[in-house]
Every structure is written in C-alpha cells, then in structure tokens.
N, C-alpha and C positions, 0 to 999 in steps of 0.2 A: 698686659696680656690680652691677646686677641683670641676670641672664641669663634669658631666656625659653626655656622648653623648646619646641622645635618640635612641632607636632601630629603625631600618628602618621598615616602615609599610609593612606588608605582603600583596602582591597584591591579590585581590579577584579572586578566580578561576571562570572561566566561567560556566554558568549553564550547557551547553552542548558543549563539545569540538568536533567540526566538524571533525577535523583530526582524533581523536581517534574513533569517530563514523564511519567514512568511513573505517578506517582500520579494526575495529572489525566486521563490516558488511561484508567486503570482506573476512575476515577469516572464517566467518560462511557461506561460499558459499555452503557448503554441505546442510545446512538447506534450504536456499531459492532456491537452485537448485533442491532439492528433491521436494519441494512444487510446483515449476514451472513444473517439469516433471510430477508430479501427475496431475496437471491441464491440461497438454497436453494430457496425456493418457485418463483422464476423459472426456475431450472435444471430442476426437476422438471416445471414447466408446459410448457417447450419440448418435452420428450419426448412429452407428451400432445397438445399443440396442433399441434406441427410434427413429425409422425413422419417418419422417413427414407423416401426414395423406394425403390421396389422395385429391388434391385440384383442383378446376376449377376456372377460372377467366373470366370475361366479362367486357366490357366497354359500358357505356350508355351516349349518348349525351343528355344533359338536357337543354331545352330552357326555359328561364324565361321571364316573361313579364316585370320585373323590372331590366333587365340587364343593367349595366352601365360599361363603361370602367374603372372606378375608384373603382369598387366593390372589397373590400378586401377579398372576399371569404365567405361572410356571407351566401349567397344563397346556395352555394354548401354544406356548413356545415349544413344548415337546411335540405337539402335533405338527408344527411347522417343520421341525427337524425331521420327523418321520415322513413328512410329505416328500422331502428330498432324499429318498432312498431308492436304490435300484429295484426293490421289490414292488413299490408302487409304480415307479416308472415302467418297469417291465410289464405289469398288468395293464397299464394304460396303453402301451404299445401293442400288446396282444389284442386289446379291444379295438384298436385302430387298424390292426393288420399291417403295421409298419415294420420294416426290417431294421429300423434305426437302433443303434445301441442305447441301452438305458443311460449310460454315463453321458452320452451326448444329448439325449432327450431331456435330462434334468436341467440343462442350461436354457431350455425353451420355456420354462414356466417358473413362477415364483409364488410363494405363499407368505401371507402376513396376517397376524392376529389383530382383528379390529377390536374385539372385546375378549373376555375370558372364555366365551363359548362361540364366537363367530370367527370363522376362518375365511379369508378372501384368497382366491386363486386367480392368477393372471397367466395366460398362456399366449404365446406368439406363434405366427405361422406365415406361410407365403401369401395367404389371403384371409379374408374375414371368415369364410366358411371353414377353412382348416384350423384357424385359431379357435373358433367356437367348438369344433369337434375335439380338439386337444383339451380344452378346458373341461368339457363334459367328461371325457375319458379319465382325466386325472381326478376330477371330483368323485366320479363313481368308484374308481379304484381306491381312493382314500376312504370313502364311506364303507365300502365292503371290507376293507382291511380293519377299520375301526370296529365295525360290528363283529367281525370274527374275533378280534382281540377281546371284546367285551364278553362274548359267549364263552370263549376259552377260559377267561378269568373266572366267570361265574361257575362253569362246570368244574374247574379245578378247586374252587372254594367249596362247592357242594360235595364233591368227592372227599375232600379232606374232612368235612364235618360228618359225612356218613361213615367214613372209616373210623372216626373217633367214636361215633355212636355205637358201631358194631363192637369196638373194643370194650366199651362200657357194658354192653349187653353180655359179652362173655364173662366179664367180671361179675355182673349181677347174677348170672347163672351159677357161678361158683359160690356166691354168697347164699343163694337159695338152697344149694345142696348142703351147705354147712348148717343152715337153719333147720333143714328137714332131717337131720340126723336124729335117730330114735333114742340115742343114749341119753338118759335123764341126767340132769345136773346133780352132782354129788357134793358140791361145795359152793361157797359164796363166790369164789373167783370164776367158776364156770358160769354162774348166773350173770356176772358182769360181762363175760365174753359174749354171751348170747344177746344181751342188750346192745352191745356195740355192733353186732352183725345186723340187727334190725335197723339201727341208725344208718349203717353203711348202705343197706338195701334201699332205704328211703332216699338217701342222697344220690345213689346211682340212678334210681328211677327218675328223679328230677332232672339230672344232667342228660339222660337219654332223651327225655322229652324236649329239653332245650335245644340240643344239637339237631334233633329232627326238625324243629321249627325254623332254626337258622338255615338249615340246608334248603328248606322249602322257600324261605324268603330270598335266598341267593338266586334261585332260579326264577322266582316271581318278579324280582326287580330288573332282570335283564331285558325283558321285552319293552319296558318303559324307556330304558336307555337306548335301545335299538331304534325305537320309534322316534325318539328325540333327535337322533343323528340323521340329518337329511339335508338335501340341497334346498335352500330357502330362496335363492335368487338364481333363476335359470341362466345359463351362459349366454352372453350377448357381446356383440362386437363393440369396442370402444371407438367412438367417433372423435377424430382429431381435427381441430380447427386450425388451419394453416395461419390465418391472421393472428389468432390468440397465441399459438406456439411461437410465431415469429416475434410478436411483441414481448413475450416472456423471455425468450432467448436474447433478444436485443437489449432488454433491461438488465439481464444478468451480465451480458458482455460489456455493456456500458459501465456498470458498477465495477467489474473486475478491471477493465481498462483504465478507468479513472483512478482506482486505487494503485494500480501498477505505475501509471504515469506520475502520480504524486510522489510515490516512493522513489522512483528513479530521479525525479527532479530534486527531492530533498537530499538524497544521497549525493547527487552530483553537486549540489550547492555546498554541502559540508566538505566534500573532498576538494573541490576546485578552490574554495576560499577566495571568491572574487568580490571585492567590496562594491556595494550598490548605493548605500545611503550616503548622504552628503557628509555626515560626521566621520564615517569610516574613510572615505576617499581623502578628506582633508587631513585626517589624523595620520594616514599612511604616507601621504606626500609631504606633510609638514607645511601646507599652504592652504589658505582659505579659499572656499568656493565663492567666486565673485559674481558668477552669472550662470544661468542654465539655458539650454536650448532644446526644445522638444524634438522628438523624432519627426522627420519629414515624411509623414504618411497620413492617410485619412481623407476626409472629405474636404470640400471647398472651404468651409468655415475653419477647419483645422489648419489648412495651408495659409489662410489669411493670418491666423494667430501666430504661426511660425514666422511668417515674413515680418510681422510687427515685432516679434521678439528678436529676430536677427537685426532689424533696423535699430532697435534700442541698444543691442549689444555692440553694433558697429559704432554708434555714436559714443558709447562709453569707452571703447578701446581707442577710438580716434582722439578723444580727450586725453587719455593716458599717454599715447604716443607723442602728441604735441608737447606735453609738459615734460617729457623725458629727454634728457641730454644724451642718452645712449641709445643705440639701435635696439629695437624690440623685435622679438620673433614669436611665432606661434608654433608650438610643438604639439603634435597630435599623438594620441594613443588609441587606436581602434576607430578613428573617424577621419581618415585622410581626405575624403571628398568634402565633408562639412568644413574641415579646417581650410582647405584650399579656397572654397567659396567664401568663407569668412575673410580670408586674407585679401581676396580680390575686392570684396565690398569695402574693406578697410582702406585699401589703396585708392579706390575710387573716391571715397569720402575725403581723403587727404589731398587728392589731386586738385581740388578747388583752390588750395592755398599755394602749394608748391608741388613740383613733379614728384611722383611716387613710383617706386619700382618694387616689384615682388621678386624676391630671391627664392627660387624653388630648390629646396634641399630635400624633397621627398625621395624615397628610394626609387620610384619609377619615373620621376621627373614628369608627372602628369600635367603640371601647369606650364612648364617650359615648352612642351611639345604641342600645346594647343595654339590655335590661330587667334591672335588678339583681335578684339573688336575695334571698330573705328574710334570709339570713345573710351575703350577700356585701358587699364594701366598696363605698363610694360612688364614683361616677365622675363627674367634672366635665370640662367642656371647657377648652381652653387659655385662653379669655377669662376664666375664673373662677379662674385660677391664683393671683391675689393676694388673693382674697376668702376669708373663712372664719376660724375661730378658730385661734389660734397653737398651741393644744395639739394640733392634728391633725398627724399625720405625713403628709406629701405625697410621693407617688411619681410623678414625671413620666415620661411615656412619649412619646417623639418619634422622629423619623427623621432620618438623615443621608444619605438617598438623594439622587440628583440632583434638583434643584428645591427643596431645603430652604431655608427662611428661617433663616439662621444667627443673626440677631439675636434670634429668639424662643427659642432654646435656653436661654439663661441663666435665663429665667423658669420653665423646667421643673426646673432644678437646677444648682447651681454645681459639683457633682461628679457624675460620670456613669459608668455602666458601659456599654460598647459591646457590643451583642449582634450579632455578625456571622456571616453564613452563609458557610461556607468555599467559595471559588471563585465568589462572587457579584460582588464588586466588583473592578475592575481595580486594578493597582498605582498608577496615576496618581490614581484617585479616593480610594484609601486615603491617599495623600499629601495630597490636598485636605482630607479629613476631619481629619487630624492638624493641618494648618495652621490651619484655621478654628476648631477647638476651642481651639487655643493663643491665637489672636487674641481669642476671646471669653472668655478667662481661665476656661475650664472644665477642671477637673482630671479626667483620666481615671484612674479607680481601677483598671480592668483591662478585659480583653476576655473575653467569653463566646463561645466558638466553637460555632456550631450546625452540625450535620451534619459532624463532622470525619472524616477518613480513619481507619478503624479500624487501619490498619497504620502510622500516622504515629508515628515514634519520635523526632522532633526536639524540641528544647527551646524552649518559647515564653516563657521568662523572660528579661527584660532588666533586669539589676540589676548595678551595679558597686559599690555601697556597702552599708552596713548597712540592714536592712529598717526600714520605718517602724513607729511604734508601732501596737499592735493597734487595728484600726478606723480608722486614719488620723486620730486625734484632733488637735485644734488648729484654730483658725479661720483664715480666709484672711488676716486682718491679722497674726496671729502668724506665719504662714508667710512673709509678705513681710518681716518683721523678723527672721527667722532662728530663731524659737522654734518648737519642734515641727516641725522640717524633715522632710519625708518622705524616703523613700529616693531615692537618686540613680539615675535610669534612663539608659540609653544613648540617645543621640540617634537619632531615626529616620533612615532612609536619605536622605530629602529634605533633612534639616538638615545633613548632612555637607558640609563645605566643604574644598576643596583649595586651598592657597595658590597665588596666581598667579605668584609669583617667589620666588627665594631670599631677597631682602631682606625681603619680607613674612613669610616663614617665620621669619626671625631676629627 
C-alpha cells in the first residue's frame, strides 16, 4: 500500500507587510518630499501674500458677585458669551459713531478668558489706530454693561429684602395690637396665647432687623464689585513679525505636507502592490535574483561603482552564455535602456572569441535603429533572428511588459535572464510573466534586479535542491529525459495550490 504525503500548507500572507511598506514609502521619497516642500513654500507664501489684519488687544478685570475658588471658569465663559451680543456691539458702535451693523461688527472682535476674572479682547481694523479704538470701545461697553448688571442685581435684591422687611413690620404691628388688647385673661389657655404673641413679636423683631442689615449689605457690596471691574491693560496694537510668521507657517505647512505625502505614498503602495524586495520579486517570478544593478544616477563615485557592477554582471552573464548550448535572451520589465546597454556589453565581451549579434526584439526597436560603432557588435531586428551563420552567438533582447507578443519570445532565446526594475511591475503581472514563460517553455536562468533598495537585506534565492551544473549545461531534450537536470526551485506563489478537501489531500 502506497501512502501519499499530504502537501505542506501554504502560509497565509499578511494583509500588509510592514517591511515592504516602509521600503516602498522610502523609495517614493521624491513624492512625499515634493509634497512636504510644497507645503513649506505654501506656508511661507501665505505669510507674505496674506498678512494678518491689524489687531489690537486689551485686558479687562471682571469682578463677580458669585466668585468662588472652585469655579471651573463658568462665569468668565458667560462673560465671553455676553461680549458677543448685539447690545454690547451696538453700544461700542455708538461710541465709535459708526453706521456698521452690530451683527457685522461682532465678527471684528473676539473675547477669551485668560483666568476666572481676566477677559482678553482682540479687535481688528483697517489700521492700528482703528483697531485700538475698536478694542477700547468694546471694552468700555462691556465694563459699563457689567456694572449696570451688578447694580441692577443689587437693587433688585435690596428691594426684595426691604419688601420682606415691610411685610414683617405689618405683621409685627398686628401682633402688637393683639398684645395691647385691654381684655384680661380669664383662663389658662388665654394666658398661653398671650405668651405666644410675645414670642412671635420677638421673632418678628429679629427678622426685621436681619432683613434691614442684608439690604444694606447688598448695596454696600456693589461699589466694591464696580470698582473691581476695570480695564487693567490699555488697548495696544499687536506687532506682527513677518519672519517669525513666515517661519511658523512654513513649519506648519511642512508638517502637513509631509504627513499628506507619507499618507499618499503609503496608500499608493498598498493599492498598487508592486514588489520591491528581493524575496518578493523572486517569489512572484519563481526565479532567484542572481545579480543587482544600482540606478545610474548620482555623483562621479556612484557612476564608477555602477560601471564596476555592470562589468561584473557582464562577465557573469558571458560565462553563462558560453556554457549554454541554447540561445540566451535578456527580457526587460521597466528598464529597456539598461537592458539594451547590458546586451551590447555582453555581445562585446563575447565578440573576443566568436562573432556576436544582438537581436533587437524591443517594442520600439531602439537598438536596431542605432548606428553601430566601429568596434561595436552587430544589431539585427527580430525578423532576422533566424538568419545568419550558426557560428555567431546571438543575444536576444525583448520585453515582457504589458502588450508583449509571448509567441515571439522563444525566437529570441529558449533560456532567458529577466531584467526587472524593482517596484515597476505589480504582483499580478509578475505572476503573468512567470506563467507565460512557463507555457512557452522558456527557462528562466535568473533575475537581474535594477534599482534595488540599498537597505534590502532579504534573500532572493529560491532553491530547495542541489545547484545546477556550472553554466546550466545540458540541452532541452536531455533535461526533459532527466539528464543534466537543473536545480529544483521552489514554485512561485501563483503556482501554489491548496487541496480542496481532506480526501484530495490524502
């Protein structure tokens, strides 16, 4: 009885790979850097193009009758609300002699509570003088209104206390008349009633005295509150520093622009799903990353390093082509120029031993249309791929970008090296490239990653078995019959299959 080992379960991929997200956002630094710079310039420009209006500020000390040490600021918030009323705005306009509507004038000043008893008033105007006059008029109107309300409250309280005192006096007069009755008491109950009248008279006398004192105190405390409500800081124009304002606005714009740019870059990274790391590119294509080539930009020292990396890559590819019995091609994805230059360097390196020809299968035939140099390799079009002497070494150059004619790729070479720019193709398109090359029976020797992330420390090698012989020797027929079998590579992500049921798994 033969038992079949169930396949290993495929681990679920995370919804968002933080490592890939960080790397991709860092690679898109031009985007978020440009947005941050735009925010910096925009913030500084607003300080120059939109200067603040002339503003005056004053402070008013407000005394409240209900002041308590534990007051959470309710009284001063009430004063701020009363400040923005048409009554105070109308009185301020009357003092200014302005025909402006109170509803419109209320938009020209603001109030804020600094403490429980200090109110700050800010007013704007066409100039510093007008702003100062408006601040003073509003402060005077508020102080006058507050004093009026204090006096009205004190008068109302005093009148209430005096009315209560007068009512008690009338009642006391009735009690005195009852006591002054000449009828002598004839019984014990009459004597008790007389004693209760004396007690009531004493109580009424005490209450009358108390209400009189409270009424006097209500009027006496009002002058103290009135004197305590005053302008403690005379209205003055606020001086605005253009450099300080520009620096503040620029900093705010820089922070907002940077946050917006990072958010856009992160969202674009998640939505686009373009592999950047070596491990992701190798896993989606089902082939190992055999070499890397930095982006051709930067200073002189960087160009020297790139030329040295290209020279090493050319030597490695030349060694592979010499050891291969089948034609080799270079297929690009997002880096046609770098792939064409690499093919020319490879053909020039092989021309020392035998003639080499570059077969241009790029969509725009940019290599076939160029003028060859005196010592440069010959370049022919894809239509001439089958012509010529067999002793020539042919290096095919093609593309696997969207719109590629997949059936023409085998004429460029039955073995290929994929030259892929990091972050150019989506994961779905990399799956498509791997499937199409497998259907066309084109063996992928490896992947050359262009413009990799310099901080990428992931492994781009997919290998589960022993390595293949040097140069990948052996013909396609021998590989099909098990002779010279190449290394066994892990299946790409698109080829992984999960059993539908337990019976199928067994």
